[in-house]
mmCIF file of the C-alpha atoms, coordinates in Angstrom:
data_MODEL
# 
_entry.id   MODEL 
# 
loop_
_atom_site.group_PDB 
_atom_site.id 
_atom_site.type_symbol 
_atom_site.label_atom_id 
_atom_site.label_alt_id 
_atom_site.label_comp_id 
_atom_site.label_asym_id 
_atom_site.label_entity_id 
_atom_site.label_seq_id 
_atom_site.pdbx_PDB_ins_code 
_atom_site.Cartn_x 
_atom_site.Cartn_y 
_atom_site.Cartn_z 
_atom_site.occupancy 
_atom_site.B_iso_or_equiv 
_atom_site.pdbx_formal_charge 
_atom_site.auth_seq_id 
_atom_site.auth_comp_id 
_atom_site.auth_asym_id 
_atom_site.auth_atom_id 
_atom_site.pdbx_PDB_model_num 
ATOM 1   C CA . MET A 1 1   ? -112.434 -110.008 111.257 1.00 0.00 ? 1   MET A CA 1 
ATOM 2   C CA . ALA A 1 2   ? -113.286 -111.924 108.675 1.00 0.00 ? 2   ALA A CA 1 
ATOM 3   C CA . ARG A 1 3   ? -115.625 -109.552 106.864 1.00 0.00 ? 3   ARG A CA 1 
ATOM 4   C CA . ILE A 1 4   ? -112.911 -107.146 106.333 1.00 0.00 ? 4   ILE A CA 1 
ATOM 5   C CA . LEU A 1 5   ? -110.591 -109.788 105.122 1.00 0.00 ? 5   LEU A CA 1 
ATOM 6   C CA . ALA A 1 6   ? -113.264 -111.160 102.703 1.00 0.00 ? 6   ALA A CA 1 
ATOM 7   C CA . ALA A 1 7   ? -113.595 -107.431 101.408 1.00 0.00 ? 7   ALA A CA 1 
ATOM 8   C CA . VAL A 1 8   ? -110.012 -106.963 100.951 1.00 0.00 ? 8   VAL A CA 1 
ATOM 9   C CA . LEU A 1 9   ? -109.433 -110.235 99.317  1.00 0.00 ? 9   LEU A CA 1 
ATOM 10  C CA . ASN A 1 10  ? -112.882 -109.708 96.511  1.00 0.00 ? 10  ASN A CA 1 
ATOM 11  C CA . GLY A 1 11  ? -111.306 -105.886 95.943  1.00 0.00 ? 11  GLY A CA 1 
ATOM 12  C CA . ARG A 1 12  ? -114.277 -103.837 97.802  1.00 0.00 ? 12  ARG A CA 1 
ATOM 13  C CA . LEU A 1 13  ? -111.591 -102.666 100.131 1.00 0.00 ? 13  LEU A CA 1 
ATOM 14  C CA . PRO A 1 14  ? -108.146 -101.926 99.494  1.00 0.00 ? 14  PRO A CA 1 
ATOM 15  C CA . GLY A 1 15  ? -105.699 -103.605 101.392 1.00 0.00 ? 15  GLY A CA 1 
ATOM 16  C CA . GLU A 1 16  ? -104.212 -100.855 103.616 1.00 0.00 ? 16  GLU A CA 1 
ATOM 17  C CA . ASP A 1 17  ? -107.547 -99.788  104.349 1.00 0.00 ? 17  ASP A CA 1 
ATOM 18  C CA . GLY A 1 18  ? -108.114 -103.545 105.761 1.00 0.00 ? 18  GLY A CA 1 
ATOM 19  C CA . ALA A 1 19  ? -104.945 -103.239 107.711 1.00 0.00 ? 19  ALA A CA 1 
ATOM 20  C CA . ARG A 1 20  ? -105.978 -100.080 109.317 1.00 0.00 ? 20  ARG A CA 1 
ATOM 21  C CA . LEU A 1 21  ? -109.665 -101.010 110.184 1.00 0.00 ? 21  LEU A CA 1 
ATOM 22  C CA . LEU A 1 22  ? -107.728 -104.443 111.843 1.00 0.00 ? 22  LEU A CA 1 
ATOM 23  C CA . ASP A 1 23  ? -104.984 -102.748 113.913 1.00 0.00 ? 23  ASP A CA 1 
ATOM 24  C CA . LEU A 1 24  ? -107.662 -100.915 115.394 1.00 0.00 ? 24  LEU A CA 1 
ATOM 25  C CA . LEU A 1 25  ? -110.275 -103.828 116.331 1.00 0.00 ? 25  LEU A CA 1 
ATOM 26  C CA . VAL A 1 26  ? -106.800 -105.861 117.844 1.00 0.00 ? 26  VAL A CA 1 
ATOM 27  C CA . GLY A 1 27  ? -106.016 -102.480 120.037 1.00 0.00 ? 27  GLY A CA 1 
ATOM 28  C CA . ALA A 1 28  ? -109.731 -101.949 120.820 1.00 0.00 ? 28  ALA A CA 1 
ATOM 29  C CA . CYS A 1 29  ? -109.455 -105.727 121.934 1.00 0.00 ? 29  CYS A CA 1 
ATOM 30  C CA . LYS A 1 30  ? -106.290 -105.494 123.920 1.00 0.00 ? 30  LYS A CA 1 
ATOM 31  C CA . ASP A 1 31  ? -107.747 -102.240 125.954 1.00 0.00 ? 31  ASP A CA 1 
ATOM 32  C CA . GLY A 1 32  ? -110.786 -104.605 126.683 1.00 0.00 ? 32  GLY A CA 1 
ATOM 33  C CA . LEU A 1 33  ? -113.229 -102.604 124.908 1.00 0.00 ? 33  LEU A CA 1 
ATOM 34  C CA . PRO A 1 34  ? -116.465 -104.469 124.016 1.00 0.00 ? 34  PRO A CA 1 
ATOM 35  C CA . ALA A 1 35  ? -116.210 -106.298 120.208 1.00 0.00 ? 35  ALA A CA 1 
ATOM 36  C CA . ALA A 1 36  ? -120.010 -106.165 119.242 1.00 0.00 ? 36  ALA A CA 1 
ATOM 37  C CA . PRO A 1 37  ? -120.280 -102.248 118.943 1.00 0.00 ? 37  PRO A CA 1 
ATOM 38  C CA . LEU A 1 38  ? -116.964 -102.281 116.684 1.00 0.00 ? 38  LEU A CA 1 
ATOM 39  C CA . ALA A 1 39  ? -117.904 -105.131 114.413 1.00 0.00 ? 39  ALA A CA 1 
ATOM 40  C CA . GLU A 1 40  ? -121.161 -103.798 114.117 1.00 0.00 ? 40  GLU A CA 1 
ATOM 41  C CA . LYS A 1 41  ? -120.149 -100.236 112.696 1.00 0.00 ? 41  LYS A CA 1 
ATOM 42  C CA . VAL A 1 42  ? -117.765 -102.039 110.356 1.00 0.00 ? 42  VAL A CA 1 
ATOM 43  C CA . ASP A 1 43  ? -120.321 -104.343 109.410 1.00 0.00 ? 43  ASP A CA 1 
ATOM 44  C CA . GLU A 1 44  ? -122.199 -101.387 108.713 1.00 0.00 ? 44  GLU A CA 1 
ATOM 45  C CA . GLY A 1 45  ? -119.692 -99.430  106.928 1.00 0.00 ? 45  GLY A CA 1 
ATOM 46  C CA . LEU A 1 46  ? -118.783 -102.671 104.942 1.00 0.00 ? 46  LEU A CA 1 
ATOM 47  C CA . SER A 1 47  ? -122.776 -103.316 103.910 1.00 0.00 ? 47  SER A CA 1 
ATOM 48  C CA . LYS A 1 48  ? -123.165 -99.680  102.575 1.00 0.00 ? 48  LYS A CA 1 
ATOM 49  C CA . ALA A 1 49  ? -119.629 -99.634  100.384 1.00 0.00 ? 49  ALA A CA 1 
ATOM 50  C CA . VAL A 1 50  ? -118.667 -96.721  102.636 1.00 0.00 ? 50  VAL A CA 1 
ATOM 51  C CA . PRO A 1 51  ? -114.698 -95.809  101.464 1.00 0.00 ? 51  PRO A CA 1 
ATOM 52  C CA . GLY A 1 52  ? -112.216 -97.267  103.657 1.00 0.00 ? 52  GLY A CA 1 
ATOM 53  C CA . ASP A 1 53  ? -110.874 -94.110  105.141 1.00 0.00 ? 53  ASP A CA 1 
ATOM 54  C CA . ILE A 1 54  ? -114.099 -92.624  106.050 1.00 0.00 ? 54  ILE A CA 1 
ATOM 55  C CA . LEU A 1 55  ? -115.309 -96.373  107.472 1.00 0.00 ? 55  LEU A CA 1 
ATOM 56  C CA . ARG A 1 56  ? -111.779 -96.090  109.216 1.00 0.00 ? 56  ARG A CA 1 
ATOM 57  C CA . GLN A 1 57  ? -112.775 -92.556  110.973 1.00 0.00 ? 57  GLN A CA 1 
ATOM 58  C CA . ALA A 1 58  ? -116.009 -93.881  111.872 1.00 0.00 ? 58  ALA A CA 1 
ATOM 59  C CA . LEU A 1 59  ? -114.648 -96.878  113.548 1.00 0.00 ? 59  LEU A CA 1 
ATOM 60  C CA . GLU A 1 60  ? -112.055 -94.712  115.572 1.00 0.00 ? 60  GLU A CA 1 
ATOM 61  C CA . ARG A 1 61  ? -114.895 -92.303  116.585 1.00 0.00 ? 61  ARG A CA 1 
ATOM 62  C CA . ARG A 1 62  ? -117.114 -95.479  117.707 1.00 0.00 ? 62  ARG A CA 1 
ATOM 63  C CA . THR A 1 63  ? -113.580 -96.651  119.505 1.00 0.00 ? 63  THR A CA 1 
ATOM 64  C CA . SER A 1 64  ? -113.407 -93.615  121.291 1.00 0.00 ? 64  SER A CA 1 
ATOM 65  C CA . ALA A 1 65  ? -116.945 -93.080  122.093 1.00 0.00 ? 65  ALA A CA 1 
ATOM 66  C CA . LEU A 1 66  ? -116.929 -96.508  123.998 1.00 0.00 ? 66  LEU A CA 1 
ATOM 67  C CA . SER A 1 67  ? -113.603 -96.172  125.884 1.00 0.00 ? 67  SER A CA 1 
ATOM 68  C CA . THR A 1 68  ? -115.030 -92.735  126.938 1.00 0.00 ? 68  THR A CA 1 
ATOM 69  C CA . ALA A 1 69  ? -118.575 -94.362  127.561 1.00 0.00 ? 69  ALA A CA 1 
ATOM 70  C CA . ARG A 1 70  ? -116.561 -96.658  129.880 1.00 0.00 ? 70  ARG A CA 1 
ATOM 71  C CA . GLN A 1 71  ? -114.514 -94.492  131.783 1.00 0.00 ? 71  GLN A CA 1 
ATOM 72  C CA . MET A 1 72  ? -117.984 -92.615  132.854 1.00 0.00 ? 72  MET A CA 1 
ATOM 73  C CA . VAL A 1 73  ? -119.905 -95.346  134.017 1.00 0.00 ? 73  VAL A CA 1 
ATOM 74  C CA . SER A 1 74  ? -117.800 -97.376  135.427 1.00 0.00 ? 74  SER A CA 1 
ATOM 75  C CA . GLY A 1 75  ? -116.290 -96.843  139.229 1.00 0.00 ? 75  GLY A CA 1 
ATOM 76  C CA . LYS A 1 76  ? -120.033 -95.323  139.964 1.00 0.00 ? 76  LYS A CA 1 
ATOM 77  C CA . GLY A 1 77  ? -121.353 -97.655  142.586 1.00 0.00 ? 77  GLY A CA 1 
ATOM 78  C CA . ARG A 1 78  ? -121.666 -100.109 139.335 1.00 0.00 ? 78  ARG A CA 1 
ATOM 79  C CA . ASP A 1 79  ? -120.752 -103.949 138.635 1.00 0.00 ? 79  ASP A CA 1 
ATOM 80  C CA . VAL A 1 80  ? -117.236 -103.694 136.526 1.00 0.00 ? 80  VAL A CA 1 
ATOM 81  C CA . PRO A 1 81  ? -117.284 -104.381 133.929 1.00 0.00 ? 81  PRO A CA 1 
ATOM 82  C CA . PRO A 1 82  ? -120.106 -102.096 133.263 1.00 0.00 ? 82  PRO A CA 1 
ATOM 83  C CA . PRO A 1 83  ? -123.230 -103.187 131.667 1.00 0.00 ? 83  PRO A CA 1 
ATOM 84  C CA . LEU A 1 84  ? -122.772 -102.876 127.554 1.00 0.00 ? 84  LEU A CA 1 
ATOM 85  C CA . ASP A 1 85  ? -126.343 -101.576 127.348 1.00 0.00 ? 85  ASP A CA 1 
ATOM 86  C CA . LEU A 1 86  ? -125.459 -98.529  129.624 1.00 0.00 ? 86  LEU A CA 1 
ATOM 87  C CA . MET A 1 87  ? -122.065 -97.936  127.667 1.00 0.00 ? 87  MET A CA 1 
ATOM 88  C CA . MET A 1 88  ? -124.274 -97.975  124.452 1.00 0.00 ? 88  MET A CA 1 
ATOM 89  C CA . ALA A 1 89  ? -126.256 -95.481  125.785 1.00 0.00 ? 89  ALA A CA 1 
ATOM 90  C CA . VAL A 1 90  ? -123.401 -93.130  126.539 1.00 0.00 ? 90  VAL A CA 1 
ATOM 91  C CA . VAL A 1 91  ? -122.432 -93.924  123.222 1.00 0.00 ? 91  VAL A CA 1 
ATOM 92  C CA . GLU A 1 92  ? -125.831 -92.850  121.505 1.00 0.00 ? 92  GLU A CA 1 
ATOM 93  C CA . GLY A 1 93  ? -125.517 -89.811  123.557 1.00 0.00 ? 93  GLY A CA 1 
ATOM 94  C CA . LEU A 1 94  ? -122.095 -89.126  122.292 1.00 0.00 ? 94  LEU A CA 1 
ATOM 95  C CA . GLU A 1 95  ? -122.946 -89.663  118.778 1.00 0.00 ? 95  GLU A CA 1 
ATOM 96  C CA . ALA A 1 96  ? -125.794 -87.755  118.792 1.00 0.00 ? 96  ALA A CA 1 
ATOM 97  C CA . GLY A 1 97  ? -123.515 -84.987  119.747 1.00 0.00 ? 97  GLY A CA 1 
ATOM 98  C CA . LEU A 1 98  ? -124.247 -84.280  123.490 1.00 0.00 ? 98  LEU A CA 1 
ATOM 99  C CA . PRO A 1 99  ? -121.312 -82.875  125.221 1.00 0.00 ? 99  PRO A CA 1 
ATOM 100 C CA . GLU A 1 100 ? -119.181 -85.166  127.263 1.00 0.00 ? 100 GLU A CA 1 
ATOM 101 C CA . LYS A 1 101 ? -119.081 -83.000  130.128 1.00 0.00 ? 101 LYS A CA 1 
ATOM 102 C CA . ALA A 1 102 ? -123.082 -82.887  130.635 1.00 0.00 ? 102 ALA A CA 1 
ATOM 103 C CA . LEU A 1 103 ? -123.581 -86.658  129.952 1.00 0.00 ? 103 LEU A CA 1 
ATOM 104 C CA . ALA A 1 104 ? -120.471 -87.328  132.791 1.00 0.00 ? 104 ALA A CA 1 
ATOM 105 C CA . GLU A 1 105 ? -122.949 -85.108  135.058 1.00 0.00 ? 105 GLU A CA 1 
ATOM 106 C CA . PHE A 1 106 ? -126.110 -86.917  134.390 1.00 0.00 ? 106 PHE A CA 1 
ATOM 107 C CA . VAL A 1 107 ? -124.505 -90.156  134.947 1.00 0.00 ? 107 VAL A CA 1 
ATOM 108 C CA . ARG A 1 108 ? -122.559 -88.974  138.145 1.00 0.00 ? 108 ARG A CA 1 
ATOM 109 C CA . ARG A 1 109 ? -126.037 -87.823  139.481 1.00 0.00 ? 109 ARG A CA 1 
ATOM 110 C CA . HIS A 1 110 ? -128.017 -90.641  139.005 1.00 0.00 ? 110 HIS A CA 1 
ATOM 111 C CA . ARG A 1 111 ? -125.461 -93.099  140.023 1.00 0.00 ? 111 ARG A CA 1 
ATOM 112 C CA . CYS A 1 112 ? -127.567 -94.896  142.066 1.00 0.00 ? 112 CYS A CA 1 
ATOM 113 C CA . VAL A 1 113 ? -130.313 -95.475  139.560 1.00 0.00 ? 113 VAL A CA 1 
ATOM 114 C CA . PRO A 1 114 ? -130.280 -98.982  138.326 1.00 0.00 ? 114 PRO A CA 1 
ATOM 115 C CA . ALA A 1 115 ? -128.432 -99.514  135.184 1.00 0.00 ? 115 ALA A CA 1 
ATOM 116 C CA . GLU A 1 116 ? -131.658 -100.340 132.350 1.00 0.00 ? 116 GLU A CA 1 
ATOM 117 C CA . LYS A 1 117 ? -133.481 -97.250  133.861 1.00 0.00 ? 117 LYS A CA 1 
ATOM 118 C CA . LEU A 1 118 ? -130.476 -94.841  133.323 1.00 0.00 ? 118 LEU A CA 1 
ATOM 119 C CA . ALA A 1 119 ? -129.672 -96.253  129.821 1.00 0.00 ? 119 ALA A CA 1 
ATOM 120 C CA . THR A 1 120 ? -133.608 -95.532  129.026 1.00 0.00 ? 120 THR A CA 1 
ATOM 121 C CA . ALA A 1 121 ? -133.007 -91.822  130.341 1.00 0.00 ? 121 ALA A CA 1 
ATOM 122 C CA . LEU A 1 122 ? -129.821 -91.355  128.231 1.00 0.00 ? 122 LEU A CA 1 
ATOM 123 C CA . ARG A 1 123 ? -131.375 -92.551  124.836 1.00 0.00 ? 123 ARG A CA 1 
ATOM 124 C CA . ILE A 1 124 ? -134.485 -90.694  125.302 1.00 0.00 ? 124 ILE A CA 1 
ATOM 125 C CA . ARG A 1 125 ? -132.477 -87.498  125.856 1.00 0.00 ? 125 ARG A CA 1 
ATOM 126 C CA . ALA A 1 126 ? -130.473 -88.657  122.683 1.00 0.00 ? 126 ALA A CA 1 
ATOM 127 C CA . TYR A 1 127 ? -132.903 -89.396  120.496 1.00 0.00 ? 127 TYR A CA 1 
ATOM 128 C CA . LEU A 1 128 ? -134.458 -86.206  121.679 1.00 0.00 ? 128 LEU A CA 1 
ATOM 129 C CA . GLY A 1 129 ? -131.545 -84.100  120.207 1.00 0.00 ? 129 GLY A CA 1 
ATOM 130 C CA . ARG A 1 130 ? -131.698 -86.430  117.216 1.00 0.00 ? 130 ARG A CA 1 
ATOM 131 C CA . VAL A 1 131 ? -134.835 -84.729  116.133 1.00 0.00 ? 131 VAL A CA 1 
ATOM 132 C CA . GLY A 1 132 ? -134.014 -81.360  117.172 1.00 0.00 ? 132 GLY A CA 1 
ATOM 133 C CA . MET A 1 133 ? -135.141 -80.821  120.952 1.00 0.00 ? 133 MET A CA 1 
ATOM 134 C CA . PRO A 1 134 ? -132.724 -78.268  122.588 1.00 0.00 ? 134 PRO A CA 1 
ATOM 135 C CA . ASP A 1 135 ? -131.167 -80.599  125.505 1.00 0.00 ? 135 ASP A CA 1 
ATOM 136 C CA . THR A 1 136 ? -132.457 -78.166  128.101 1.00 0.00 ? 136 THR A CA 1 
ATOM 137 C CA . GLU A 1 137 ? -136.043 -79.670  127.587 1.00 0.00 ? 137 GLU A CA 1 
ATOM 138 C CA . SER A 1 138 ? -134.814 -83.056  126.604 1.00 0.00 ? 138 SER A CA 1 
ATOM 139 C CA . LEU A 1 139 ? -133.207 -82.987  129.973 1.00 0.00 ? 139 LEU A CA 1 
ATOM 140 C CA . ARG A 1 140 ? -136.463 -82.027  131.691 1.00 0.00 ? 140 ARG A CA 1 
ATOM 141 C CA . VAL A 1 141 ? -138.013 -85.221  130.403 1.00 0.00 ? 141 VAL A CA 1 
ATOM 142 C CA . ALA A 1 142 ? -135.056 -87.560  131.486 1.00 0.00 ? 142 ALA A CA 1 
ATOM 143 C CA . GLU A 1 143 ? -134.625 -85.895  134.782 1.00 0.00 ? 143 GLU A CA 1 
ATOM 144 C CA . THR A 1 144 ? -138.278 -85.767  135.951 1.00 0.00 ? 144 THR A CA 1 
ATOM 145 C CA . GLY A 1 145 ? -138.722 -89.208  134.266 1.00 0.00 ? 145 GLY A CA 1 
ATOM 146 C CA . LEU A 1 146 ? -135.966 -90.658  136.489 1.00 0.00 ? 146 LEU A CA 1 
ATOM 147 C CA . ALA A 1 147 ? -137.630 -88.827  139.582 1.00 0.00 ? 147 ALA A CA 1 
ATOM 148 C CA . LEU A 1 148 ? -140.710 -90.241  139.402 1.00 0.00 ? 148 LEU A CA 1 
ATOM 149 C CA . ASN A 1 149 ? -139.378 -93.567  138.283 1.00 0.00 ? 149 ASN A CA 1 
ATOM 150 C CA . ALA A 1 150 ? -141.513 -93.478  135.571 1.00 0.00 ? 150 ALA A CA 1 
ATOM 151 C CA . LEU A 1 151 ? -139.312 -94.174  132.558 1.00 0.00 ? 151 LEU A CA 1 
ATOM 152 C CA . THR A 1 152 ? -140.398 -97.354  130.920 1.00 0.00 ? 152 THR A CA 1 
ATOM 153 C CA . PRO A 1 153 ? -139.076 -98.612  127.608 1.00 0.00 ? 153 PRO A CA 1 
ATOM 154 C CA . ARG A 1 154 ? -141.994 -97.445  126.374 1.00 0.00 ? 154 ARG A CA 1 
ATOM 155 C CA . TRP A 1 155 ? -141.281 -93.627  126.437 1.00 0.00 ? 155 TRP A CA 1 
ATOM 156 C CA . LEU A 1 156 ? -138.560 -94.493  123.711 1.00 0.00 ? 156 LEU A CA 1 
ATOM 157 C CA . GLN A 1 157 ? -141.592 -93.699  121.399 1.00 0.00 ? 157 GLN A CA 1 
ATOM 158 C CA . PHE A 1 158 ? -141.516 -89.860  122.767 1.00 0.00 ? 158 PHE A CA 1 
ATOM 159 C CA . PRO A 1 159 ? -138.935 -88.775  120.602 1.00 0.00 ? 159 PRO A CA 1 
ATOM 160 C CA . ARG A 1 160 ? -140.834 -89.623  117.437 1.00 0.00 ? 160 ARG A CA 1 
ATOM 161 C CA . LEU A 1 161 ? -143.852 -88.057  118.631 1.00 0.00 ? 161 LEU A CA 1 
ATOM 162 C CA . ALA A 1 162 ? -141.468 -84.920  119.719 1.00 0.00 ? 162 ALA A CA 1 
ATOM 163 C CA . GLY A 1 163 ? -140.036 -84.594  116.444 1.00 0.00 ? 163 GLY A CA 1 
ATOM 164 C CA . LEU A 1 164 ? -143.784 -84.624  114.773 1.00 0.00 ? 164 LEU A CA 1 
ATOM 165 C CA . ALA A 1 165 ? -144.883 -82.472  117.463 1.00 0.00 ? 165 ALA A CA 1 
ATOM 166 C CA . LEU A 1 166 ? -141.687 -79.693  116.167 1.00 0.00 ? 166 LEU A CA 1 
ATOM 167 C CA . LYS A 1 167 ? -142.981 -80.229  112.558 1.00 0.00 ? 167 LYS A CA 1 
ATOM 168 C CA . LYS A 1 168 ? -146.571 -79.055  113.226 1.00 0.00 ? 168 LYS A CA 1 
ATOM 169 C CA . GLY A 1 169 ? -145.053 -75.828  114.871 1.00 0.00 ? 169 GLY A CA 1 
ATOM 170 C CA . ARG A 1 170 ? -145.328 -77.063  118.342 1.00 0.00 ? 170 ARG A CA 1 
ATOM 171 C CA . SER A 1 171 ? -142.659 -75.532  120.756 1.00 0.00 ? 171 SER A CA 1 
ATOM 172 C CA . ALA A 1 172 ? -140.014 -77.455  122.487 1.00 0.00 ? 172 ALA A CA 1 
ATOM 173 C CA . ARG A 1 173 ? -141.134 -76.192  125.940 1.00 0.00 ? 173 ARG A CA 1 
ATOM 174 C CA . ALA A 1 174 ? -144.901 -77.325  124.980 1.00 0.00 ? 174 ALA A CA 1 
ATOM 175 C CA . ILE A 1 175 ? -143.695 -80.629  124.036 1.00 0.00 ? 175 ILE A CA 1 
ATOM 176 C CA . SER A 1 176 ? -141.447 -81.501  127.038 1.00 0.00 ? 176 SER A CA 1 
ATOM 177 C CA . ASP A 1 177 ? -144.455 -79.755  129.315 1.00 0.00 ? 177 ASP A CA 1 
ATOM 178 C CA . SER A 1 178 ? -146.725 -82.861  127.723 1.00 0.00 ? 178 SER A CA 1 
ATOM 179 C CA . ALA A 1 179 ? -143.987 -85.330  128.513 1.00 0.00 ? 179 ALA A CA 1 
ATOM 180 C CA . LEU A 1 180 ? -144.057 -83.937  132.023 1.00 0.00 ? 180 LEU A CA 1 
ATOM 181 C CA . ALA A 1 181 ? -147.597 -83.699  132.490 1.00 0.00 ? 181 ALA A CA 1 
ATOM 182 C CA . ALA A 1 182 ? -148.078 -87.417  131.375 1.00 0.00 ? 182 ALA A CA 1 
ATOM 183 C CA . LEU A 1 183 ? -145.042 -88.469  133.750 1.00 0.00 ? 183 LEU A CA 1 
ATOM 184 C CA . GLN A 1 184 ? -146.579 -86.755  136.453 1.00 0.00 ? 184 GLN A CA 1 
ATOM 185 C CA . ASP A 1 185 ? -150.054 -88.846  135.888 1.00 0.00 ? 185 ASP A CA 1 
ATOM 186 C CA . GLY A 1 186 ? -148.057 -91.685  135.786 1.00 0.00 ? 186 GLY A CA 1 
ATOM 187 C CA . LYS A 1 187 ? -148.809 -92.188  131.519 1.00 0.00 ? 187 LYS A CA 1 
ATOM 188 C CA . ASP A 1 188 ? -147.686 -93.204  128.551 1.00 0.00 ? 188 ASP A CA 1 
ATOM 189 C CA . PRO A 1 189 ? -146.350 -91.316  125.360 1.00 0.00 ? 189 PRO A CA 1 
ATOM 190 C CA . GLN A 1 190 ? -149.868 -91.594  123.502 1.00 0.00 ? 190 GLN A CA 1 
ATOM 191 C CA . ASP A 1 191 ? -151.236 -89.385  126.871 1.00 0.00 ? 191 ASP A CA 1 
ATOM 192 C CA . ALA A 1 192 ? -148.439 -86.800  125.745 1.00 0.00 ? 192 ALA A CA 1 
ATOM 193 C CA . ALA A 1 193 ? -149.465 -87.185  122.296 1.00 0.00 ? 193 ALA A CA 1 
ATOM 194 C CA . VAL A 1 194 ? -153.340 -86.258  123.503 1.00 0.00 ? 194 VAL A CA 1 
ATOM 195 C CA . ARG A 1 195 ? -152.154 -83.392  125.164 1.00 0.00 ? 195 ARG A CA 1 
ATOM 196 C CA . LEU A 1 196 ? -150.277 -82.135  122.047 1.00 0.00 ? 196 LEU A CA 1 
ATOM 197 C CA . GLY A 1 197 ? -153.371 -82.696  119.929 1.00 0.00 ? 197 GLY A CA 1 
ATOM 198 C CA . LEU A 1 198 ? -151.577 -85.403  118.059 1.00 0.00 ? 198 LEU A CA 1 
ATOM 199 C CA . THR A 1 199 ? -152.230 -89.005  116.808 1.00 0.00 ? 199 THR A CA 1 
ATOM 200 C CA . THR A 1 200 ? -150.132 -91.809  118.266 1.00 0.00 ? 200 THR A CA 1 
ATOM 201 C CA . ARG A 1 201 ? -149.980 -93.405  114.997 1.00 0.00 ? 201 ARG A CA 1 
ATOM 202 C CA . SER A 1 202 ? -146.374 -92.580  114.436 1.00 0.00 ? 202 SER A CA 1 
ATOM 203 C CA . LEU A 1 203 ? -145.338 -93.991  117.900 1.00 0.00 ? 203 LEU A CA 1 
ATOM 204 C CA . GLU A 1 204 ? -145.390 -97.707  117.013 1.00 0.00 ? 204 GLU A CA 1 
ATOM 205 C CA . VAL A 1 205 ? -141.306 -97.806  116.412 1.00 0.00 ? 205 VAL A CA 1 
ATOM 206 C CA . PRO A 1 206 ? -138.925 -95.807  117.995 1.00 0.00 ? 206 PRO A CA 1 
ATOM 207 C CA . PRO A 1 207 ? -136.120 -93.997  116.236 1.00 0.00 ? 207 PRO A CA 1 
ATOM 208 C CA . SER A 1 208 ? -133.072 -95.145  115.081 1.00 0.00 ? 208 SER A CA 1 
ATOM 209 C CA . PRO A 1 209 ? -130.174 -94.199  117.127 1.00 0.00 ? 209 PRO A CA 1 
ATOM 210 C CA . GLY A 1 210 ? -128.199 -93.420  114.525 1.00 0.00 ? 210 GLY A CA 1 
ATOM 211 C CA . ARG A 1 211 ? -124.714 -94.653  113.327 1.00 0.00 ? 211 ARG A CA 1 
# 
């Protein structure tokens, strides 16, 4: 909130836009939504000098996504309130364009999976969607990884590999097949890269979830 007030005072943000942003944040807090992901969205917009109305729309979408995520992962045999990291993994899926119904079904099917593993699977699915993988293929990877209890955080590197492979003309099915084979053998994304005939230098940092 302090950054919004500062932006209004120094003229970078119209007072009306600032008031609307503050109203959104106060309302979200009253609803019990976590403040950090909302503050992050505001800080990002202000740092990029995003116009106030566009920033407000982005904050509204983030608030809506958080509310949906909370409902999705609550009452599924998990602690209340639900883990923030799991909520944010759902948010990242929604913001990547994955259908809410499909995400809800995925969470429901895997309600007994530890929250951190489910969050990893959700992020892999979201990141694969961002690099252009069809969700049917992304789902194969996520489902297989969970079934084999093999989705370590290192697999968050796989979407970067998948994006590179798509650019080099590999088919989405070949890419997901490489992941399934590596998972079934207890290997990591570098093994999938080898199966696709790619180098692994691009796997050092996982892809940004986007905003």
